[in-house]
C-alpha distance (Angstrom), angle and dihedral (degrees) to the residues before:
residue distance angle dihedral
M1 . . .
E2 3.87 . .
E3 3.74 89.6 .
A4 3.85 92.7 50.5
A5 3.73 88.8 52.5
V6 3.76 92.6 51.2
A7 3.69 92.5 47.0
E8 4.00 88.7 49.8
L9 3.94 86.5 49.5
A10 3.83 92.1 52.8
A11 3.89 87.1 52.0
L12 3.67 93.5 50.1
L13 3.88 92.0 47.1
A14 3.95 84.5 64.0
A15 3.84 97.0 45.1
P16 3.98 108.2 93.8
A17 3.81 91.7 -141.1
A18 3.70 98.3 49.8
R19 3.74 103.9 35.9
A20 3.80 100.6 101.0
G21 3.88 93.7 48.1
A22 3.83 91.0 45.6
A23 3.72 91.7 50.6
E24 3.80 91.0 50.8
A25 3.84 87.0 50.3
A26 3.81 91.1 50.9
L27 3.97 91.9 50.2
A28 3.76 88.8 52.5
L29 3.89 92.8 49.8
S30 3.81 89.6 46.2
G31 3.78 90.1 66.0
S32 3.89 92.9 81.8
A33 3.76 131.2 56.7
E34 3.74 90.3 -124.1
G35 3.87 92.6 50.0
R36 3.78 90.1 50.3
R37 3.80 90.4 51.2
L38 3.78 91.5 52.9
L39 3.76 92.4 47.2
L40 3.75 91.6 52.7
E41 3.65 97.2 52.8
G42 3.78 98.0 124.2
R43 3.90 97.9 -144.1
H44 3.70 92.3 62.8
G45 3.93 94.8 56.2
V46 3.81 94.9 -144.5
L47 3.83 93.6 137.5
E48 3.78 93.3 50.7
A49 3.85 89.9 47.7
L50 3.86 90.3 51.9
L51 3.73 92.1 49.4
E52 3.80 88.3 51.1
L53 3.82 92.5 52.4
A54 3.95 93.6 43.3
T55 3.80 92.1 52.9
K56 3.96 101.1 41.1
P57 3.74 128.3 72.3
W58 3.82 99.7 -97.0
P59 3.71 99.2 126.2
P60 3.88 101.9 -171.5
A61 3.91 90.1 53.6
V62 3.80 99.4 38.4
N63 3.85 99.7 81.3
P64 3.79 98.2 44.4
A65 3.83 90.6 44.4
L66 3.71 92.4 51.4
S67 3.84 93.3 45.5
C68 3.84 88.8 49.5
L69 3.85 89.2 52.2
V70 3.79 89.3 53.3
N71 3.68 90.8 56.3
L72 3.74 95.9 43.7
S73 3.86 89.6 47.6
S74 3.89 88.4 69.2
E75 3.78 88.5 69.8
P76 3.78 117.6 85.8
A77 3.92 89.4 -138.4
A78 3.82 89.4 65.8
R79 3.86 96.7 55.8
E80 3.77 98.0 85.4
P81 3.78 97.8 42.7
L82 3.77 90.6 48.3
L83 3.73 92.6 47.0
A84 3.80 89.4 51.3
A85 3.82 86.4 57.3
L86 3.80 91.8 46.6
P87 3.80 97.5 124.3
A88 3.77 92.0 54.7
L89 3.85 92.7 47.1
L90 3.96 93.0 45.5
G91 3.90 84.7 55.0
L92 3.78 89.6 61.8
L93 3.95 95.3 54.8
P94 2.94 136.9 146.4
A95 3.85 88.4 29.0
G96 3.78 111.6 116.9
P97 3.73 101.4 -118.8
A98 3.88 91.7 46.5
C99 3.86 87.8 51.5
G100 3.82 87.9 48.1
A101 3.78 96.6 51.7
L102 3.77 93.7 44.9
A103 3.84 91.5 46.9
N104 3.84 89.0 57.6
V105 3.85 91.6 45.0
C106 3.77 95.0 51.7
R107 3.70 97.6 49.2
E108 3.84 83.5 106.8
P109 3.86 115.3 74.1
G110 3.81 94.4 -129.2
A111 3.81 92.6 50.2
A112 3.87 89.8 46.7
Q113 3.87 88.5 57.0
R114 3.81 91.8 48.9
V115 3.73 91.0 52.7
L116 3.78 92.9 48.8
R117 3.81 89.4 49.3
G118 3.71 89.3 52.7
L119 3.79 90.4 49.3
E120 3.73 91.1 54.2
E121 3.79 94.5 45.8
S122 3.69 92.0 48.2
G123 3.90 97.9 50.0
P124 3.76 139.2 -61.6
G125 3.79 98.4 -6.3
L126 3.78 115.6 -131.7
A127 3.81 93.8 -8.8
S128 3.83 93.1 91.6
L129 3.79 92.4 53.3
L130 3.67 92.2 43.9
E131 3.84 91.5 48.1
A132 3.77 86.7 54.4
L133 3.73 90.7 64.6
G134 3.87 87.6 69.0
E135 3.94 90.0 61.9
P136 3.83 116.7 109.4
R137 3.87 90.3 -111.6
P138 3.82 111.9 15.4
P139 3.80 114.2 -168.2
P140 3.91 111.8 -90.6
E141 3.82 88.8 -135.2
L142 3.93 89.6 64.5
G143 3.80 87.8 74.0
S144 3.79 91.6 58.1
L145 3.68 93.9 47.6
L146 3.86 95.2 50.3
C147 3.80 88.6 47.4
N148 3.75 92.8 53.9
L149 3.76 92.1 43.4
S150 3.81 89.9 52.8
Q151 3.83 93.0 61.9
V152 3.81 86.7 84.3
P153 3.78 128.1 62.4
E154 3.82 94.4 -117.6
G155 3.80 90.9 54.3
R156 3.81 91.6 49.6
R157 3.86 92.5 49.6
G158 3.83 90.8 51.7
I159 3.74 92.7 52.4
L160 3.87 91.1 44.9
D161 3.86 91.5 48.6
R162 3.84 99.9 140.7
S163 3.80 95.0 -164.5
R164 3.85 92.2 59.4
R165 3.82 96.4 39.7
S166 3.75 84.2 -131.0
V167 3.88 98.7 159.2
Q168 3.79 91.7 52.4
R169 3.79 89.2 64.3
L170 3.83 90.7 58.3
L171 3.69 97.9 50.0
P172 3.92 101.8 75.4
H173 3.87 88.5 53.5
T174 3.91 89.9 64.3
Q175 3.79 92.9 70.4
L176 3.72 131.1 87.1
G177 3.81 107.8 -89.4
A178 3.68 95.7 54.4
P179 3.85 114.5 101.4
I180 3.82 107.9 -85.5
D181 3.97 94.0 -118.4
L182 3.84 91.6 50.4
R183 3.85 89.2 45.0
R184 3.82 93.8 51.0
G185 3.88 91.1 47.3
A186 3.83 95.5 45.3
V187 3.79 91.6 49.1
G188 3.83 92.5 45.2
A189 3.82 89.0 51.2
L190 3.76 93.6 48.7
R191 3.81 90.4 46.9
N192 3.86 89.7 54.8
C193 3.66 91.8 47.8
C194 3.86 90.2 55.9
F195 3.90 85.5 72.1
Q196 3.83 87.6 77.2
H197 3.75 93.4 85.9
E198 3.89 90.8 179.4
D199 3.90 87.6 68.4
H200 3.78 94.6 50.1
E201 3.77 98.3 96.1
W202 3.95 88.7 49.6
L203 3.76 91.8 47.5
L204 3.73 93.8 50.7
G205 3.90 92.3 39.8
E206 3.82 126.4 91.0
E207 3.77 95.5 -90.3
V208 3.84 92.5 68.4
D209 3.71 104.3 4.8
V210 3.87 92.1 -168.5
L211 3.92 98.3 171.6
P212 3.87 95.5 80.2
F213 3.79 90.8 51.9
L214 3.88 91.0 52.7
L215 3.84 95.3 41.9
L216 3.91 101.3 42.3
P217 3.85 93.7 66.3
L218 3.86 89.5 51.4
A219 3.77 94.2 48.1
G220 3.83 124.3 92.4
P221 3.75 135.3 -170.1
E222 3.77 96.2 -74.8
E223 3.83 118.0 138.6
F224 3.71 121.3 -131.4
P225 3.76 132.9 -156.3
E226 3.80 111.8 -96.2
D227 3.83 93.4 -108.2
E228 3.81 90.7 53.0
M229 3.93 94.5 41.3
E230 3.85 86.9 58.0
R231 3.68 93.4 60.0
L232 3.80 93.3 57.3
P233 3.92 124.7 91.0
V234 3.86 108.1 -95.5
D235 3.74 90.3 -109.5
L236 3.77 90.5 60.8
Q237 3.89 96.4 48.0
Y238 3.82 122.1 103.1
L239 3.71 97.2 -1.8
P240 3.85 115.0 -169.9
A241 3.79 122.1 -95.5
D242 3.74 88.3 -111.5
K243 3.79 97.9 52.6
K244 3.80 109.5 138.1
R245 3.91 128.6 -149.9
E246 3.68 120.2 -130.3
E247 3.76 107.3 -71.7
D248 3.80 99.9 -146.5
P249 3.82 115.5 78.0
E250 3.85 94.2 -153.6
I251 3.83 91.1 56.4
R252 3.76 90.6 46.6
K253 3.77 86.4 53.5
M254 3.72 94.5 47.6
L255 3.88 91.6 48.7
L256 3.80 90.1 54.3
E257 3.83 90.3 48.3
S258 3.69 89.8 53.0
I259 3.79 90.2 55.6
M260 3.61 90.3 45.4
L261 3.80 91.5 56.3
L262 3.80 91.0 48.1
S263 3.76 88.8 53.1
A264 3.92 92.3 63.4
T265 3.83 95.3 89.3
P266 3.81 126.3 61.6
A267 3.81 92.1 -120.9
G268 3.79 92.5 51.1
R269 3.77 93.2 49.6
R270 3.88 88.5 50.2
R271 3.84 92.3 51.8
L272 3.88 91.2 47.5
R273 3.72 90.8 52.3
A274 3.88 92.6 46.1
A275 3.76 90.3 50.9
G276 3.76 97.5 54.2
T277 3.79 92.7 -115.6
F278 3.75 92.1 153.1
L279 3.73 93.1 57.3
V280 3.73 88.1 60.4
L281 3.69 91.0 46.7
R282 3.78 91.8 50.8
E283 3.78 94.3 56.1
L284 3.78 90.1 42.1
H285 3.80 90.3 54.3
R286 3.80 89.2 54.3
W287 3.77 92.3 51.5
E288 3.83 107.7 34.2
P289 3.85 110.5 111.0
E290 4.00 95.5 -177.8
P291 3.78 113.5 91.0
R292 3.73 93.3 -150.8
V293 3.81 94.4 50.1
L294 3.76 88.9 45.3
G295 3.67 90.8 55.0
A296 3.87 91.7 52.1
C297 3.91 88.5 50.0
E298 3.82 91.0 52.5
N299 3.77 92.5 46.2
L300 3.73 88.2 55.6
I301 3.81 95.0 44.1
Q302 3.84 85.7 57.2
V303 3.70 90.5 63.0
G304 3.82 93.7 47.2
P305 3.89 125.2 97.6
G306 3.91 107.0 -17.3
G307 3.77 93.3 7.3
P308 3.78 125.4 132.5
P309 3.82 121.2 -88.2
I310 3.76 116.3 -109.5
P311 3.74 120.7 -133.8
W312 3.78 111.0 -131.4
P313 3.82 113.6 -107.7
Q314 3.79 119.7 -142.1
P315 3.85 113.5 -125.1
Q316 3.72 114.1 -111.5
P317 3.84 124.2 -140.1
D318 3.80 90.1 -114.9
P319 3.74 107.8 73.6
L320 3.92 89.4 -159.3
A321 3.73 93.4 59.4
P322 3.95 111.6 104.8
F323 3.76 123.1 -124.2
S324 3.81 116.6 -143.6
G325 3.76 129.0 -159.4
P326 3.80 124.6 -154.4
D327 3.81 92.3 -89.6
P328 3.74 116.3 61.3
L329 3.95 88.7 -152.8
A330 3.87 89.9 60.2
P331 3.74 106.1 47.8
I332 3.88 119.3 -177.9
P333 3.80 110.8 -121.5
K334 3.84 120.1 -110.5
L335 3.73 128.4 -129.3
I336 3.72 111.7 -92.8
P337 3.77 139.4 -153.5
W338 3.80 114.7 -152.2
P339 3.73 115.4 -100.3
Q340 3.78 119.4 -103.1
P341 3.78 115.2 -102.6
Q342 3.71 121.3 -118.8
P343 3.79 113.7 -108.5
D344 3.74 117.1 -115.5
P345 3.85 116.9 -150.7
L346 3.90 92.7 -150.8
A347 3.79 101.0 41.5
P348 3.85 142.3 14.6
S349 3.67 113.4 -70.6
H350 3.82 85.5 -128.5
P351 3.78 104.0 51.5
């Protein structure tokens, strides 16, 4: 009975008069694991019909079809069919649902590389996505896509392209005020880029000056003695009494891990010390309520003034493989893909 209903749905998706309603029904069905399994049954052709609707000028059906594709893209079975339709999906960028679907697809490094190749073949590569960060309201899903693309070296090189000032476009979206999904993705991408140790001096130098962007979300309203205040970057001096720290524990942890990675070179350690980084960490340690973030803070404090040097780990092809330093209490962070969203039967999983 269920298979007959899905076959009927596939037929309705191809019928001009019924497309919009059928796409809404498919979106509702995609909110459950069983519904996604049925929709992805290859012999019914539902995924192909949804791709057709999402990429053609049928306005009433486009949004529900795209939202359904985002939900379906969270399933491994959808990866290859969606990658086969990559040119059509890339043509929809930087729209939010297209970013969301591709972010799910390229959680695996091989898929991320295929998406990056597709971007290069279709135009200026990552440039169009990074330029979209400069729009007044960039889609929150764009952060997740950039984060997942940055798990592979080609993606990190694109974001760190000095000629395009690409990474500078990412930095404002690491701060409170940006939508939380965009913020998470931007911080995750920046964190992954910190694995490129040959770029640390540039990232910490005047042209990018990444450190204040990493420290400001970790800073609170605490007052410092004048001699300590003068050591801090200007953006962290004399913060208002209502200054709030980053509210999301996972983002705070990724910010700390980014600083940890930047501390792996002698020049990076000197820059961190000169900028009063450990004054901010001291106050964060007193405030931090989350044990896992507190642990990351303690790990970083260990490599502060007087701490042991950290040999640089070579990134592995598998972003899930951990990197370990010489001290088990001070592990080096690993490259991360962004977690899959949970589908919502009533709305796109990437609003």
